[in-house]
VOBA-1610 file (N, C-alpha, C; in pm, whole numbers, padded with zeros to 5 digits, always signed):
BEGIN
Unk+23520-01914+03255Unk+23491-02051+03294Unk+23359-02056+03371Unk+23273-02139+03329Unk+23141-02149+03392Unk+23141-02265+03492Unk+23106-02231+03619Unk+23099-02335+03724Unk+22961-02399+03720Unk+22958-02530+03702Unk+22826-02594+03695Unk+22756-02589+03830Unk+22630-02560+03827Unk+22552-02553+03950Unk+22504-02693+03992Unk+22507-02710+04125Unk+22455-02835+04179Unk+22304-02833+04170Unk+22247-02934+04111Unk+22099-02933+04098Unk+22033-02934+04234Unk+21929-02855+04248Unk+21855-02849+04375Unk+21778-02978+04397Unk+21777-03017+04528Unk+21699-03135+04563Unk+21550-03100+04559Unk+21474-03187+04510Unk+21329-03160+04517Unk+21284-03154+04662Unk+21183-03076+04693Unk+21135-03056+04829Unk+21099-03186+04901Unk+21033-03281+04837Unk+21000-03405+04910Unk+21123-03478+04961Unk+21230-03483+04880Unk+21352-03551+04923Unk+21417-03477+05038Unk+21418-03344+05032Unk+21479-03262+05139Unk+21403-03282+05270Unk+21269-03281+05264Unk+21190-03300+05384Unk+21213-03440+05444Unk+21228-03540+05357Unk+21252-03675+05406Unk+21382-03684+05483Unk+21488-03619+05431Unk+21616-03620+05499Unk+21608-03550+05634Unk+21535-03437+05640Unk+21521-03365+05767Unk+21449-03450+05870Unk+21344-03521+05826Unk+21272-03608+05919Unk+21361-03719+05973Unk+21445-03777+05886Unk+21536-03882+05930Unk+21634-03830+06033Unk+21688-03711+06011Unk+21783-03651+06106Unk+21716-03625+06239Unk+21592-03570+06237Unk+21522-03541+06361Unk+21492-03669+06439Unk+21450-03775+06368Unk+21424-03901+06435Unk+21550-03957+06499Unk+21661-03943+06429Unk+21788-03991+06485Unk+21826-03917+06610Unk+21804-03783+06609Unk+21837-03704+06728Unk+21750-03742+06846Unk+21622-03772+06819Unk+21531-03809+06927Unk+21572-03941+06990Unk+21599-04041+06906Unk+21630-04174+06958Unk+21768-04182+07018Unk+21859-04095+06977Unk+21994-04100+07030Unk+22016-04004+07145Unk+21915-03922+07176Unk+21933-03826+07285Unk+21935-03899+07418Unk+22009-03845+07519Unk+22020-03913+07648Unk+21886-03935+07714Unk+21793-03840+07696Unk+21664-03855+07760Unk+21581-03967+07704Unk+21612-04010+07580Unk+21532-04114+07518Unk+21578-04252+07555Unk+21699-04265+07608Unk+21752-04397+07642Unk+21675-04454+07759Unk+21639-04579+07752Unk+21561-04641+07858Unk+21647-04702+07967Unk+21772-04733+07938Unk+21861-04786+08040Unk+21895-04675+08137Unk+21874-04696+08266Unk+21892-04593+08367Unk+22034-04598+08421Unk+22116-04500+08382Unk+22253-04490+08432Unk+22271-04362+08513Unk+22161-04308+08564Unk+22169-04181+08635Unk+22233-04201+08772Unk+22292-04092+08826Unk+22358-04102+08958Unk+22261-04140+09070Unk+22127-04122+09049Unk+22033-04152+09156Unk+22022-04301+09184Unk+22066-04385+09089Unk+22066-04529+09110Unk+22205-04572+09151Unk+22220-04624+09273Unk+22353-04661+09320Unk+22348-04795+09390Unk+22463-04863+09390Unk+22476-04993+09454Unk+22541-04976+09591Unk+22492-05054+09688Unk+22546-05053+09824Unk+22590-05193+09858Unk+22704-05203+09926Unk+22749-05335+09972Unk+22655-05384+10081Unk+22618-05511+10071Unk+22522-05569+10163Unk+22588-05600+10297Unk+22550-05529+10401Unk+22603-05554+10534Unk+22557-05691+10581Unk+22650-05773+10629Unk+22617-05908+10671Unk+22638-06010+10561Unk+22668-05962+10439Unk+22695-06052+10328Unk+22835-06027+10272Unk+22923-05974+10354Unk+23059-05945+10308Unk+23127-06074+10265Unk+23188-06071+10147Unk+23258-06188+10097Unk+23170-06291+10032Unk+23041-06263+10020Unk+22947-06356+09958Unk+22916-06310+09817Unk+22937-06397+09718Unk+22911-06364+09579Unk+22769-06402+09542Unk+22691-06306+09494Unk+22554-06333+09452Unk+22553-06364+09303Unk+22502-06483+09265Unk+22501-06525+09126Unk+22364-06510+09062Unk+22260-06490+09141Unk+22128-06471+09083Unk+22043-06391+09180Unk+21940-06327+09126Unk+21860-06238+09208Unk+21723-06221+09148Unk+21620-06219+09232Unk+21486-06185+09188Unk+21444-06060+09263Unk+21391-05962+09192Unk+21358-05835+09255Unk+21239-05772+09184Unk+21154-05706+09260Unk+21043-05632+09201Unk+21056-05485+09239Unk+21033-05397+09144Unk+21046-05254+09170Unk+20930-05180+09104Unk+20876-05081+09172Unk+20764-05005+09117Unk+20811-04894+09024Unk+20933-04844+09045Unk+20981-04735+08963Unk+21133-04733+08964Unk+21189-04661+08869Unk+21334-04650+08861Unk+21384-04555+08969Unk+21514-04556+08991Unk+21573-04465+09086Unk+21579-04519+09227Unk+21553-04649+09245Unk+21559-04709+09378Unk+21703-04743+09413Unk+21730-04753+09542Unk+21864-04786+09590Unk+21861-04922+09657Unk+21956-05008+09624Unk+21965-05140+09685Unk+22000-05129+09833Unk+21941-05214+09913Unk+21970-05216+10057Unk+21985-05360+10102Unk+22053-05383+10213Unk+22071-05520+10264Unk+21937-05580+10306Unk+21928-05712+10297Unk+21810-05783+10346Unk+21854-05894+10439Unk+21803-05893+10560Unk+21826-06002+10652Unk+21959-05995+10727Unk+21973-06087+10822Unk+22091-06093+10909Unk+22138-06238+10922Unk+22263-06255+10962Unk+22319-06386+10997Unk+22337-06480+10878Unk+22375-06425+10764Unk+22408-06510+10650Unk+22557-06500+10618Unk+22636-06450+10711Unk+22779-06432+10688Unk+22849-06562+10651Unk+22806-06673+10712Unk+22870-06803+10687Unk+22792-06887+10586Unk+22702-06824+10512Unk+22616-06900+10423Unk+22685-06951+10298Unk+22796-06892+10258Unk+22860-06931+10134Unk+22808-06848+10018Unk+22873-06860+09903Unk+22832-06785+09785Unk+22691-06825+09744Unk+22608-06728+09714Unk+22469-06755+09678Unk+22461-06794+09531Unk+22403-06913+09506Unk+22393-06964+09370Unk+22252-06950+09312Unk+22151-06944+09398Unk+22013-06936+09349Unk+21927-06865+09452Unk+21812-06818+09407Unk+21724-06742+09495Unk+21581-06754+09444Unk+21487-06770+09534Unk+21346-06768+09497Unk+21265-06704+09609Unk+21147-06655+09576Unk+21065-06580+09671Unk+20924-06637+09671Unk+20869-06658+09791Unk+20728-06694+09806Unk+20656-06577+09873Unk+20531-06598+09907Unk+20454-06491+09971Unk+20513-06452+10105Unk+20566-06551+10180Unk+20610-06525+10317Unk+20760-06534+10338Unk+20835-06595+10245Unk+20976-06621+10268Unk+21062-06594+10144Unk+21190-06576+10169Unk+21292-06576+10065Unk+21385-06694+10091Unk+21415-06771+09988Unk+21505-06885+09999Unk+21628-06859+09912Unk+21746-06896+09964Unk+21867-06888+09884Unk+21940-07021+09890Unk+21991-07063+09775Unk+22077-07180+09767Unk+22221-07135+09762Unk+22306-07198+09842Unk+22444-07152+09853Unk+22542-07255+09795Unk+22664-07213+09781Unk+22770-07301+09733Unk+22833-07373+09851Unk+22791-07498+09872Unk+22851-07580+09976Unk+22794-07564+10114Unk+22688-07483+10128Unk+22632-07465+10263Unk+22479-07467+10262Unk+22425-07549+10173Unk+22283-07583+10172Unk+22190-07463+10149Unk+22071-07476+10206Unk+21962-07380+10185Unk+21941-07293+10308Unk+21908-07167+10281Unk+21878-07074+10388Unk+21744-07008+10358Unk+21672-06976+10466Unk+21539-06916+10453Unk+21528-06796+10545Unk+21460-06694+10497Unk+21434-06575+10579Unk+21288-06537+10564Unk+21226-06506+10677Unk+21088-06459+10676Unk+21084-06314+10628Unk+20980-06282+10553Unk+20965-06144+10506Unk+20951-06046+10623Unk+20889-06092+10731Unk+20863-06002+10843Unk+20982-05990+10938Unk+21053-06103+10963Unk+21164-06101+11059Unk+21297-06074+10990Unk+21314-06124+10868Unk+21434-06100+10788Unk+21562-06149+10855Unk+21553-06264+10923Unk+21671-06327+10980Unk+21690-06462+10912Unk+21810-06487+10860Unk+21835-06609+10783Unk+21852-06730+10875Unk+21788-06841+10836Unk+21800-06967+10907Unk+21834-07077+10808Unk+21921-07168+10848Unk+21959-07280+10763Unk+21850-07387+10770Unk+21805-07436+10654Unk+21700-07539+10650Unk+21756-07659+10573Unk+21800-07762+10646Unk+21877-07870+10584Unk+21828-08010+10617Unk+21720-08027+10692Unk+21675-08161+10729Unk+21643-08243+10605Unk+21718-08352+10584Unk+21698-08436+10468Unk+21789-08404+10351Unk+21866-08295+10363Unk+21960-08257+10257Unk+22094-08327+10279Unk+22181-08333+10176Unk+22314-08393+10194Unk+22392-08323+10305Unk+22473-08398+10376Unk+22547-08341+10488Unk+22672-08267+10444Unk+22727-08301+10325Unk+22847-08233+10276Unk+22826-08195+10130Unk+22900-08094+10086Unk+22895-08049+09947Unk+22752-08025+09898Unk+22673-07966+09986Unk+22532-07944+09953Unk+22514-07809+09885Unk+22539-07808+09754Unk+22526-07686+09674Unk+22381-07669+09630Unk+22321-07558+09664Unk+22185-07528+09618Unk+22190-07448+09490Unk+22207-07518+09378Unk+22236-07450+09252Unk+22114-07397+09179Unk+21994-07443+09214Unk+21873-07397+09146Unk+21754-07409+09240Unk+21660-07317+09229Unk+21541-07317+09313Unk+21417-07288+09229Unk+21306-07349+09267Unk+21179-07322+09199Unk+21065-07332+09299Unk+20967-07244+09287Unk+20848-07247+09370Unk+20727-07287+09285Unk+20623-07334+09351Unk+20500-07374+09284Unk+20391-07273+09321Unk+20344-07193+09227Unk+20239-07095+09257Unk+20116-07161+09319Unk+20065-07100+09424Unk+19948-07155+09492Unk+19983-07254+09600Unk+20109-07296+09607Unk+20156-07388+09712Unk+20280-07326+09776Unk+20260-07232+09865Unk+20371-07153+09917Unk+20472-07235+09995Unk+20432-07351+10048Unk+20525-07433+10124Unk+20604-07530+10040Unk+20573-07539+09910Unk+20640-07636+09823Unk+20754-07569+09747Unk+20876-07618+09770Unk+20996-07563+09706Unk+21076-07679+09649Unk+21131-07662+09531Unk+21224-07758+09471Unk+21363-07697+09469Unk+21463-07778+09501Unk+21601-07731+09495Unk+21683-07830+09414Unk+21763-07778+09323Unk+21856-07859+09247Unk+21994-07850+09308Unk+22066-07962+09312Unk+22199-07965+09373Unk+22302-08006+09268Unk+22428-07997+09304Unk+22536-08037+09214Unk+22585-08175+09258Unk+22526-08279+09198Unk+22568-08414+09226Unk+22470-08498+09304Unk+22370-08434+09367Unk+22273-08509+09448Unk+22132-08502+09391Unk+22114-08442+09275Unk+21983-08438+09212Unk+21892-08330+09268Unk+21764-08364+09279Unk+21659-08268+09317Unk+21597-08308+09450Unk+21570-08206+09533Unk+21500-08227+09660Unk+21375-08139+09662Unk+21276-08185+09738Unk+21151-08109+09750Unk+21109-08098+09896Unk+21056-07983+09931Unk+20994-07964+10062Unk+20850-07922+10040Unk+20762-07968+10127Unk+20622-07925+10122Unk+20584-07851+10251Unk+20683-07828+10338Unk+20656-07758+10464Unk+20752-07640+10483Unk+20775-07569+10373Unk+20856-07445+10375Unk+20999-07467+10420Unk+21055-07585+10390Unk+21196-07609+10417Unk+21226-07683+10545Unk+21123-07718+10624Unk+21149-07790+10749Unk+21204-07930+10721Unk+21156-07993+10614Unk+21204-08126+10576Unk+21217-08133+10423Unk+21319-08206+10377Unk+21343-08221+10233Unk+21346-08368+10196Unk+21295-08401+10077Unk+21293-08538+10028Unk+21355-08541+09888Unk+21440-08641+09864Unk+21506-08653+09735Unk+21407-08703+09630Unk+21406-08635+09514Unk+21318-08671+09402Unk+21401-08681+09275Unk+21495-08775+09272Unk+21590-08782+09161Unk+21575-08906+09074Unk+21464-08978+09089Unk+21445-09096+09005Unk+21443-09056+08858Unk+21524-09124+08777Unk+21534-09093+08636Unk+21651-09004+08600Unk+21718-08949+08702Unk+21837-08866+08678Unk+21961-08953+08698Unk+22030-08982+08590Unk+22143-09074+08594Unk+22267-09009+08655Unk+22319-09073+08759Unk+22444-09025+08820Unk+22559-09042+08723Unk+22561-09154+08650Unk+22670-09182+08557Unk+22679-09078+08447Unk+22565-09020+08408Unk+22564-08921+08300Unk+22566-08777+08352Unk+22588-08763+08482Unk+22592-08630+08545Unk+22457-08558+08536Unk+22348-08633+08523Unk+22217-08570+08521Unk+22176-08520+08659Unk+22248-08563+08764Unk+22219-08514+08898Unk+22289-08382+08927Unk+22366-08332+08830Unk+22429-08200+08843Unk+22333-08098+08782Unk+22259-08029+08868Unk+22153-07939+08825Unk+22209-07797+08812Unk+22189-07737+08697Unk+22239-07601+08673Unk+22129-07496+08677Unk+22008-07532+08639Unk+21897-07437+08638Unk+21766-07512+08649Unk+21661-07439+08684Unk+21531-07501+08707Unk+21423-07399+08675Unk+21313-07445+08614Unk+21204-07354+08581Unk+21071-07426+08593Unk+20970-07354+08640Unk+20835-07410+08654Unk+20735-07315+08588Unk+20692-07344+08465Unk+20584-07265+08405Unk+20450-07311+08460Unk+20382-07226+08532Unk+20260-07265+08602Unk+20151-07317+08510Unk+20142-07266+08389Unk+20036-07308+08298Unk+20053-07454+08254Unk+20176-07506+08265Unk+20201-07644+08222Unk+20205-07744+08338Unk+20215-07693+08462Unk+20229-07780+08579Unk+20346-07877+08559Unk+20455-07825+08511Unk+20571-07905+08473Unk+20698-07839+08525Unk+20791-07921+08573Unk+20920-07871+08622Unk+21029-07911+08523Unk+21108-07814+08479Unk+21217-07839+08385Unk+21351-07823+08457Unk+21444-07910+08424Unk+21578-07903+08480Unk+21680-07886+08369Unk+21777-07799+08391Unk+21894-07791+08305Unk+22009-07859+08376Unk+22060-07969+08320Unk+22163-08048+08386Unk+22286-08060+08297Unk+22390-08125+08349Unk+22509-08151+08269Unk+22483-08258+08163Unk+22363-08319+08167Unk+22325-08420+08068Unk+22206-08375+07985Unk+22185-08244+07977Unk+22072-08192+07899Unk+21954-08154+07985Unk+21836-08141+07919Unk+21715-08095+07986Unk+21629-08214+08025Unk+21578-08211+08149Unk+21487-08314+08199Unk+21357-08248+08239Unk+21249-08326+08241Unk+21118-08272+08272Unk+21047-08365+08372Unk+20973-08304+08464Unk+20893-08377+08562Unk+20750-08326+08552Unk+20656-08415+08519Unk+20516-08373+08504Unk+20423-08489+08537Unk+20305-08460+08593Unk+20266-08326+08641Unk+20326-08299+08778Unk+20340-08174+08811Unk+20394-08133+08940Unk+20282-08074+09024
//
């Protein structure tokens, strides 16, 4: 009985298969993965923020392998953090039911900034800064529309004309300011709204 021989693969096809296998090994190797899951990156509970849920965060890092650390003091009663924005000199956070808080980059102590804001149910659900105007901040609320400060949070003014209460347009979920357009966009329970020029 004669056993039929398997025909040999031509060299070009064999080389192509080897290259595919090598490429697969390179891209699937642990060293090639860009997501950093190494033990050197670890999370730390923020001292002074116990019981506070952070829903958004802005952070800048020069390299991987950094460890998170607490920032600031006296935000224990601030409520769950719903939004966050950063200027040259300050960090602002919007909270769930406890208005806006500000911390200086140098002192890192949180202060409540509420002059002109609603006295109750003041949820700071969205925040936006205007590049080149470090004192100008916009905050979106849940039910009270939009407020603006031009003095770094010392005073706030309501800017909700055109946002219908009946249609829940005063319930702000997100906010964005593309500097090239000089326009402020709002994501609300009634769709997207725009304010221009800002």
